[in-house]
C-alpha positions in Angstrom: 0.0 0.0 0.0 1.5 3.3 -1.0 1.7 6.2 1.4 -0.5 9.2 0.5 1.5 12.0 -1.2 2.3 14.9 1.0 0.3 18.0 0.0 2.0 21.3 0.9 -1.1 23.2 2.0 0.8 26.1 3.5 2.7 26.8 0.3 -0.4 26.4 -1.8 -2.5 28.8 0.3 0.3 31.4 0.3 0.5 31.0 -3.5 -3.2 31.6 -3.8 -2.9 34.6 -1.5 -0.1 36.0 -3.7 -2.1 35.4 -6.9 -5.1 37.1 -5.5 -2.9 40.0 -4.3 -1.4 40.3 -7.8 -4.9 40.5 -9.4 -6.0 43.0 -6.7 -3.0 45.3 -7.2 -3.1 44.9 -11.0 -6.7 45.9 -11.0 -6.0 49.0 -9.0 -3.1 49.9 -11.4 -5.5 49.6 -14.3 -8.2 51.6 -12.5 -5.8 54.4 -11.4 -4.4 54.7 -14.9 -7.8 54.9 -16.4 -9.1 57.5 -13.9 -5.9 59.5 -14.4 -6.4 59.6 -18.2 -10.1 60.4 -18.0 -9.6 63.2 -15.4 -6.6 64.8 -17.0 -8.5 68.0 -17.7 -10.9 68.0 -14.8 -8.7 66.9 -11.8 -6.2 69.1 -10.1 -2.5 68.4 -10.3 -2.4 67.1 -6.8 -5.2 64.6 -7.5 -3.5 63.4 -10.7 -0.2 63.0 -9.0 -1.9 61.0 -6.2 -3.6 58.7 -8.7 -0.5 58.1 -10.9 1.7 57.8 -7.8 -0.5 55.0 -6.4 -0.4 53.2 -9.7 3.4 53.3 -9.7 3.7 52.1 -6.1 1.1 49.3 -6.7 3.3 48.3 -9.7 6.2 47.8 -7.2 4.0 45.7 -5.0 3.2 43.5 -8.0 6.9 43.1 -8.7 7.5 42.0 -5.1 4.8 39.3 -5.3 6.1 37.7 -8.5 9.2 36.1 -6.9 7.1 34.5 -4.2 4.7 33.0 -6.7 7.6 31.7 -8.8 9.4 30.0 -5.9 6.3 28.6 -4.4 5.4 27.1 -7.8 8.9 25.6 -8.1 8.7 24.2 -4.6 5.3 22.6 -5.1 6.6 21.0 -8.3 9.6 19.6 -6.4 12.4 21.7 -7.8 15.5 22.3 -5.5 16.2 26.0 -6.0 13.4 27.3 -3.7 15.1 25.5 -0.7 18.5 27.1 -1.4 19.8 30.1 0.6 20.1 33.7 -0.6 21.5 36.8 1.0 20.5 40.4 0.5 23.0 42.2 -1.8 24.1 44.8 0.7 27.4 46.6 1.3 28.3 49.6 3.4 28.9 51.8 0.4 25.1 51.5 -0.3 24.3 53.6 2.8 25.6 57.0 1.5 24.3 56.2 -2.0 20.8 55.4 -0.7 20.7 58.5 1.5 21.9 60.7 -1.3 19.2 59.3 -3.7 16.6 59.7 -1.0 17.6 63.3 -0.2 17.7 64.1 -3.9 14.3 62.7 -4.5 12.8 64.6 -1.6 14.2 67.9 -2.6 13.4 67.3 -6.3 9.9 66.4 -5.4 9.5 69.5 -3.2 10.7 71.7 -6.1 8.4 69.9 -8.6 5.4 70.3 -6.4 5.6 74.1 -6.5 7.3 74.6 -9.9 5.4 75.7 -13.1 3.8 73.1 -15.4 4.7 70.5 -16.4 7.2 69.9 -13.5 4.6 68.1 -11.4 4.6 65.2 -13.9 7.9 64.2 -12.3 6.3 63.5 -8.9 4.8 60.0 -9.6 8.2 58.8 -11.0 10.1 60.3 -8.1 7.9 58.6 -5.5 9.8 55.2 -5.5 13.1 57.0 -5.0 11.6 59.1 -2.1 10.1 56.0 -0.4 12.3 52.9 -1.0 15.8 54.0 0.1 15.1 54.3 3.8 13.1 51.0 3.7 16.0 49.3 2.0 18.5 50.5 4.5 16.4 49.7 7.5 15.8 46.1 6.3 19.5 45.6 5.6 20.4 46.9 9.0 18.2 44.1 10.5 19.2 41.4 8.0 22.9 42.1 7.4 24.8 38.9 7.0 21.7 36.7 7.2 21.2 33.8 4.9 17.5 33.4 3.9 17.2 29.6 3.8 14.9 28.4 2.3 14.4 31.4 0.1 10.8 30.6 -0.7 10.0 31.2 3.0 11.4 34.7 2.9 9.4 35.6 -0.2 6.3 34.0 1.4 6.7 36.4 4.3 6.7 39.3 1.8 3.5 37.9 0.2 1.7 37.6 3.6 3.0 41.0 4.8 1.8 42.7 1.6 -1.6 41.1 1.4 -3.2 39.4 4.3 -1.5 41.4 7.0 -2.6 44.9 5.8 -6.1 43.5 5.1 -6.5 42.2 8.6 -5.1 45.4 10.0 -7.6 47.6 8.1 -10.5 45.4 9.2 -9.4 45.5 12.9 -8.6 49.2 12.9 -11.8 50.2 11.2 -13.8 48.1 13.7 -11.9 49.7 16.6 -12.4 53.3 15.2 -16.2 52.5 14.7 -16.4 51.4 18.4 -14.6 54.6 19.5 -17.0 56.7 17.4 -20.0 54.9 18.9 -18.7 55.7 22.4 -18.2 59.3 21.5 -21.7 59.6 20.0 -23.3 58.1 23.1 -21.3 60.5 25.3 -22.4 63.5 23.2 -26.0 62.5 23.2 -25.9 62.2 27.0 -24.5 65.8 27.2 -27.2 68.1 25.8 -25.1 71.3 26.2 -22.1 69.7 24.3 -24.5 68.5 21.6 -25.9 72.0 21.2 -22.3 73.5 21.0 -21.3 71.0 18.3 -24.4 71.8 16.3 -23.7 75.5 16.5 -20.1 74.8 15.5 -21.2 72.8 12.5 -23.5 75.6 11.4 -20.8 78.2 11.7 -18.3 76.1 9.7 -20.9 75.8 7.0 -20.9 79.6 6.6 -17.1 79.9 6.8 -15.1 80.1 3.6 -11.5 80.9 4.3 -9.2 78.2 5.8 -8.1 80.6 8.6 -11.7 81.2 9.6 -12.4 77.4 9.7 -9.3 76.9 11.8 -10.3 79.6 14.3 -13.6 77.9 14.7 -12.1 74.5 15.3 -9.3 75.7 17.5 -11.2 75.5 20.8 -12.2 71.9 20.0 -8.7 70.9 18.8 -7.1 72.3 21.9 -9.6 70.9 24.4 -7.9 68.4 26.7 -10.6 65.8 26.3 -10.2 65.9 22.5 -6.4 65.8 22.6 -6.5 63.0 25.2 -9.0 60.9 23.2 -7.0 61.4 20.0 -3.8 60.3 21.7 -5.5 57.3 23.1 -6.6 56.1 19.7 -3.4 56.8 17.8 -0.8 56.1 20.5 -2.4 53.1 22.3 -5.2 51.5 20.5 -3.7 51.5 17.0 -0.2 50.4 18.1 -1.8 47.5 20.1 -3.4 46.2 17.0 -0.6 46.8 14.5 2.2 45.4 16.6 0.3 42.2 17.1 -0.7 41.7 13.4 2.3 43.1 11.5 4.5 40.1 12.1 1.6 37.8 11.0 3.9 35.6 8.8 6.2 35.0 11.8 3.3 33.8 13.8 2.5 31.3 10.9 6.1 30.1 10.6 7.2 30.3 14.2 7.3 26.5 14.8 9.5 26.0 11.7 12.1 28.6 12.6 15.3 27.4 14.3 16.7 30.5 16.0 15.5 33.8 17.4 17.5 35.5 14.7 15.3 33.9 12.1 12.3 35.5 13.8 14.1 38.9 14.0 14.9 39.0 10.3 11.6 37.7 9.1 9.8 40.1 11.4 11.8 42.9 9.7 10.7 41.6 6.3 7.1 41.6 7.5 7.5 45.2 8.8 9.1 46.1 5.4 6.1 44.8 3.5 3.6 46.6 5.7 5.6 49.9 5.7 5.6 49.9 1.9 1.9 49.1 1.7 1.0 51.9 4.2 3.2 54.4 2.4 1.4 53.9 -0.9 -1.8 55.7 0.3 -0.2 58.2 2.7 2.8 59.2 0.6 0.9 59.6 -2.7 -1.1 62.5 -1.3 1.8 64.5 -0.1 1.2 67.4 -2.4 3.0 70.6 -1.5 4.2 69.0 1.7 6.3 66.4 -0.2 9.5 67.0 1.7 7.9 66.8 5.2 5.5 64.0 4.5 7.8 61.6 2.7 10.7 62.5 4.9 8.7 61.6 7.9 7.6 58.4 6.2 11.2 57.3 6.3 11.1 57.4 10.1 7.8 55.6 10.1 9.1 52.9 7.9 12.1 52.4 10.3 9.6 52.2 13.2 7.5 49.5 11.5 10.6 47.4 10.5 12.3 47.6 13.9 9.2 46.9 16.0 8.2 44.0 13.8 11.7 42.6 14.0 11.6 42.8 17.8 8.2 41.1 17.9 9.4 38.4 15.4 12.3 37.5 17.7 10.0 37.4 20.7 7.5 35.2 18.9 10.1 32.6 18.0 11.4 32.7 21.6 7.9 32.0 22.9 7.2 29.3 20.4 10.5 27.4 20.9 11.5 28.2 24.4 8.2 29.2 26.0 9.5 32.7 26.9 6.0 34.2 27.2 6.9 36.9 29.6 9.6 38.1 27.3 7.1 38.2 24.5 4.7 40.3 26.6 7.6 42.6 27.5 8.7 43.1 23.9 5.0 43.6 22.9 4.7 46.4 25.5 8.0 47.9 24.4 6.9 47.9 20.7 3.6 49.6 21.6 5.5 52.2 23.7 7.9 53.0 20.8 5.0 53.1 18.3 2.9 55.1 20.6 5.6 57.7 21.2 6.2 58.2 17.5 2.4 58.6 16.8 2.0 60.9 19.8 4.9 63.2 18.7 3.5 63.3 15.2 0.0 64.2 16.4 1.3 66.9 18.8 3.3 68.3 15.9 0.2 68.7 13.8 -2.0 70.0 16.6 0.9 72.4 17.6 0.9 73.9 14.1 -2.8 74.7 14.5 -2.3 76.0 18.0 0.5 78.4 17.0 -2.0 80.2 14.7 -4.6 80.7 17.4 -2.7 80.7 20.7 1.1 80.8 20.1 1.9 80.7 23.9 -0.3 77.7 24.7 1.0 74.4 26.1 -0.1 72.6 22.9 1.9 75.1 20.7 5.0 74.5 22.9 4.6 70.7 22.7 4.3 71.1 18.9 7.6 72.9 18.8 9.3 70.2 20.8 7.8 67.3 19.0 10.4 67.1 16.1 13.1 66.6 18.8 11.0 63.8 20.2 10.7 62.2 16.8 14.4 62.4 16.3 15.0 60.8 19.7 12.7 57.9 18.7 14.6 57.4 15.5 17.9 57.3 17.4 16.5 54.7 19.8 15.2 52.6 16.8 18.6 52.7 15.1 20.4 51.7 18.3 17.9 48.8 18.9 18.2 47.3 15.4 22.0 47.7 15.2 22.8 46.3 18.7 20.2 43.5 18.5 21.3 42.4 15.0 25.0 42.3 16.2 24.1 40.4 19.3 22.0 37.8 17.5 24.6 37.4 14.7 27.3 36.8 17.4 25.1 34.3 19.2 24.6 32.3 16.0 28.4 32.4 15.2 29.3 30.8 18.6 29.9 27.1 18.0 27.8 24.7 19.9 29.6 22.8 22.7 30.9 19.4 21.6 29.4 16.5 23.5 32.1 14.1 24.9 31.1 10.4 25.0 31.0 8.9 28.5 34.0 6.6 27.9 36.1 9.5 26.6 35.1 11.6 29.6 36.2 8.8 31.9 39.6 8.7 30.2 40.0 12.5 30.5 39.2 12.4 34.2 
């Protein structure tokens, strides 16, 4: 009686996921290009740049899904190359080159966003050069000297991190935001005076025309401690709790198959890279006249996603193989803290800009002035974490395992 043939369900399901993602992204590319062509005369330059920029970035997503599909197909059909190792082609000379390309794309995009026509046509094609260099550098800081073996697993992590991970995050975050909105609505309904004030504010905003007038009407609400506290709770606690749990989704799936904590660290970084790229597509494509600030800040956000996902990946493997559950909980808390600090400083920076116009000497305006230094401090901490952790894990793997001496040889030695 013959044994039933092994069916690699994991590989098949990830391949299906990658194929669906390829169709999804390809459909969006076609849609954006069609809309961009149809609205050439009606849409503003900012809207056209956003549409074409998203088409370009979704094209990059499609390119990243193709190797995963190819290697999974070769693995399912019993070819040997998917199980071989591969290493990222990274050298130290790439650091200044990537930073130079990134800075040049940021400044060129800032110039093109305000230059006369047709300079704005450069923006969609500058977008990859303003997004990818910091992501590439952050990934290589985490994976330097690491051999991806088998290579199909590394590309499978890219597939899961580009498709299923962002989809689950969007569903969970939308559900969480809806729950928060329902709580706020119930609170407002139970406060008749507050309800009346909000209705009056809505009516006055409907009559306002200038942006400065709208901002002056919204200023009391934006600077109210309850609003600031609620906003910080959502973006600095609730969203980081969801994202830091789901971003390393592929590491959760492969945890039992990984041999070392370093495997989890690097594959977690790959998961964070895939998510950072996906998130930047929507946020970065609408940068407009704030190209330099928005896409420059996205470099720091990408570093955040990659480092915290790498931390979580290492902790997940440690918990799966060595039952270090307390360490997993501690790393999860630390990841939420770093993510929350970054989001809090970013929100305070935005609210501080609004507060400076209405009340320059307010506490919120002062915090807004200090927030860039806070963002810089978080970036410094993230760089220190990824460099020191990568070196420590690499050194731990390089240490040879102790040689076991047979009992008879041990007796002779004694």
